[in-house]
N, C-alpha and C positions, 0 to 999 in steps of 0.2 A: 747474294754478291751485292757490296757497294756500286753504287751508280759511277760510272767513270764519269771524270771532269773534263771539259772540253780543255785542249790545250791553250786556247786563247784567253781562259780566266786565269793564266799564270802570269800574264804581262805585269800587273800590278805587284804579284808575289816576289818576281825576279827583280824589279826595281828596288823592292825593299829587301831583299838578300842583300843587293849591291851595298845598300846604305849602312845595313845592320853588320855586314863584314867589316871588322876593325881593321883601321889603317894600319900598318905595321910601324911600330916605334921603339926607341931605345929605353923604354922604360923598364922597370923592375921584372924581376923573374915571374913573380905573382900576376903582373899584369899581361906578359905575354903568354902565360899558361892561360888565363882567363880567355884572352883573343883568339887561342887556338882552339879553345874549348868551344867558342861561339860558331867558329868557322867548322869545325868537325861537326856540331849540332846541327847545322844547316844541310849538310851533304847527308847526315846520317838520317835526318828526317825525310829528305829526299828520297832516299833508298827506300823507307818505308812507305813512301806514297807513289811508288813506280808503278804499280798495278791500278793506281786509283786514276790515272790521267790516261787519256786516250787521245789517238790520233785524229785529228778533227775531220780530216778528208775535205779539206777547203782548198783544193787546188784550183776548183771552178766556183763562180759566182761570187758574192760580195766578200767573203770570207778572203779570198785572193788580195783584196786592198791591205790585208795585215799581213799576209804571209811573203808575198813577192818582196817589199821593202827589206823585211828581215834576213831573206835570202842574199840579199845585196850588202847590207850592213855588214853581215859576217864574212863575205868572202874576202879571200887574200888578195885577189885583184883589187878590191874597194879601199880596203885598211892600208896596205901596202902603198897602192898607187897613190894614194890620198896623201899619205906622209911624204911620197917623193914629191907630188906636186907642191906641198906645202913648203917644203925644202927649198926646191927650185924658186919659189915664191920668194923666200926670205933671201936667199942669195941675191937674186937679180935687184930686189927693192931695196936691200939692206935692212930689212926689217928683222931685227934681232928676235923679238917676241916670237915670231913665225918660225925663225930659225931653231932658237930653243926647243920649242915646243916639237918640231920635226924630229929634232935628234932624240928627246924623250920618248917620243910615240916609236921612232925607228929601233932602241935599244928594249922598250917594253913589249913592242910585237915579235921581235926576235928572242927575247929570253922567254916569252911565252909559249911560242911555236915550239922552241925546244922541250921546255917543261910539259906541253901536252904529249910530244911525240914520245918521249921517254915513257910517260904514264901510259899512253897507248899499246905501246910493245910491251912493257911490264904487265898491265893488267889483262891484254887480250881479250878484253870484253866482245860477244859477238853483238852486232847491232840488231834491234827490235826488227829490221827489215831482213834481216839474214845475209846482207850483202858483204860482209867481212868482220874481220874480228876487231877492228879499231874504234869500238864506241865510245869508251872511256879515257878522258872526259871530252867534251864537245869542243874542237877546235874552233870552230866559227864562234861559238860564243865565248870562249876564253879570249880571242884576240879582241872581239869587238868591247867586251868588258875593260880589258887592258887599256885600250884607245880612250874609253868614256873614262877611267879614272885618270888618265893623264890630263884630259880636257878638263875634268872635275876640279882637279888640283891646282891647274894653271889657271884656269879662267872661273871656275865656280858658278853660281847661280842659276840662270836658265840654261846657259850652255851646258854646265853639267848635267842638268836633269835631263834635257833634250838627248844627251849622248848616252846616259844611263837607260833611257826608254827607246833609243835606237838599238842599244845592245840587246834590252830585253825581247825585241822585236826579232832580233836574230836567233834568240835560244827557243822561242816560241814556234818559228818557222822550221825550227830541226826538229821539235817533238811532231809538229803537224804534219812533215814529211816523212815520218816515221823512221827518221835516221837515229833517232836517240833517244833514250829513256830520260825522265825528269832528273835523275840524280846524275847524269852525265852533263846534263845542261847548269843546274846548280854547281856541280864541282868546278865546270869550265868557268863559270860566273866569279866563284871564290877564289878561282887560280888567278884569273886574268885580273881582278880586282886588287888582290894583295900584290903582284907584281908590278901592276901600274903604278901604285901607290909609294911601292920601294923605289921605283925609278923615277919618277917624275919630281921635278925640283918646282917648286912654289915662286912664282915671278917676285 
């Protein structure tokens, strides 16, 4: 049996997956087909590797430094609450950039959440910890990557890389806590990235 890989090693892979996921465009049918094939390939590869990735068991000790921030970043209270705070800041200060970003985030997060729950109810996949049948895809990962995609499209550079890294932490934490399989997390990352790019407006 192949040796299982710690979930923490997936952080660079998740960031890379978000970069490789093509931004939706109004290009030719051939281009759209190629983009869809790349996204499907990422998810398919993740399914094949589900058994090779194990829970880290890092709820205690140094690993908690990685896991806990990931749990926060992917939580609905954080992403939706942060969006509300940013929107309020934009309204109070008259900062149009902040306001537009908050609007894009709100639409992306709402659309992503709707898509996630539609898929959860449709696929009915049991979680690795057996707690319920809403494993696929990972909602925490999806909303984190949707937010990261909006931030990346509007600000780019270091802000974009930082947002994607934070989103990758959310995905790693879901595997480390035994709430999701690798394929759940990668599917959530792809879904959130695609919706975020579709919704966000470049400044």
